[in-house]
C-alpha positions as CSV (number, residue, x, y, z in Angstrom):
1,M,-15.0,-1.7,4.5
2,E,-18.0,-3.3,2.9
3,N,-17.9,-0.9,-0.1
4,I,-14.2,-1.8,-0.7
5,I,-15.1,-5.6,-0.8
6,T,-17.9,-4.9,-3.2
7,N,-16.0,-2.6,-5.4
8,L,-12.6,-4.4,-5.5
9,E,-11.6,-3.3,-8.9
10,E,-12.4,0.3,-8.0
11,A,-10.3,0.0,-4.8
12,K,-7.5,-1.5,-6.8
13,R,-7.6,1.3,-9.3
14,S,-7.7,3.9,-6.6
15,C,-4.6,2.5,-4.9
16,Y,-2.8,2.2,-8.3
17,D,-3.6,5.8,-9.0
18,L,-2.3,6.9,-5.6
19,G,0.9,5.1,-6.3
20,R,1.2,6.9,-9.7
21,Q,0.9,10.2,-7.8
22,H,3.7,9.2,-5.5
23,S,6.0,8.9,-8.4
24,A,6.2,12.7,-8.6
25,Y,7.4,13.1,-5.0
26,G,11.1,13.1,-5.5
27,S,13.9,12.8,-8.0
28,Q,15.0,9.3,-6.9
29,P,12.7,6.2,-6.9
30,L,11.5,4.9,-3.5
31,K,13.2,1.7,-2.5
32,I,10.8,-1.3,-2.1
33,A,11.9,-1.5,1.6
34,Y,10.2,1.8,2.2
35,W,6.9,0.4,0.9
36,E,7.2,-2.6,3.1
37,E,8.0,-0.4,6.1
38,F,4.7,1.4,5.5
39,T,2.8,-1.8,5.9
40,L,4.8,-2.9,9.0
41,T,4.3,0.6,10.6
42,M,0.6,0.6,10.0
43,M,0.3,-2.9,11.6
44,A,2.4,-1.9,14.6
45,T,0.2,1.1,15.1
46,L,-3.0,-1.0,14.9
47,E,-1.6,-3.6,17.3
48,E,-0.3,-1.0,19.8
49,G,-3.2,1.4,19.6
50,Y,-5.9,-1.3,19.6
51,P,-4.7,-4.2,21.7
52,Q,-8.2,-5.6,21.9
53,V,-8.2,-6.5,18.1
54,E,-8.5,-10.2,17.6
55,K,-5.9,-12.3,15.7
56,D,-8.4,-12.9,12.8
57,E,-9.0,-9.1,12.5
58,L,-5.3,-8.5,12.5
59,K,-4.9,-11.0,9.7
60,A,-7.6,-9.2,7.7
61,W,-6.0,-5.8,8.2
62,H,-2.6,-7.2,7.2
63,T,-4.2,-8.6,3.9
64,F,-5.9,-5.3,3.3
65,L,-2.8,-3.2,3.9
66,H,-0.8,-5.6,1.6
67,F,-3.5,-5.1,-1.1
68,I,-3.1,-1.3,-0.8
69,N,0.7,-1.5,-0.9
70,E,0.9,-3.9,-3.8
71,N,-1.4,-1.9,-6.0
72,M,0.3,1.5,-5.1
73,I,3.7,-0.1,-5.9
74,D,2.3,-1.2,-9.3
75,G,1.1,2.3,-10.1
76,Y,4.2,3.9,-8.8
77,H,6.6,1.8,-11.0
78,D,4.3,2.2,-14.0
79,A,4.5,6.0,-13.7
80,L,8.3,6.2,-13.3
81,P,10.2,7.2,-16.3
82,Y,12.2,4.1,-17.6
83,S,15.6,5.7,-16.6
84,N,14.4,6.2,-13.0
85,K,13.0,2.7,-12.3
86,A,14.6,1.0,-9.3
87,P,16.5,-2.2,-10.0
């Protein structure tokens, strides 16, 4: 985690590139709700699997997962052909 904080731009770019790769996984664009569901599912898994995690740690994880999600969405939408972009 420490490397991610010190290399924020690199982490942002990696998430963006991962989102671009996801644009090739289907003929229809993914709905925004699917991306949000990813974050919610990851948080639920964390809370259920690690009940000892403190509230401040959960907030940090939520912020981190949101960072990943937002940058992946940016890359995903930038890689879609104009005609396939979701409204």
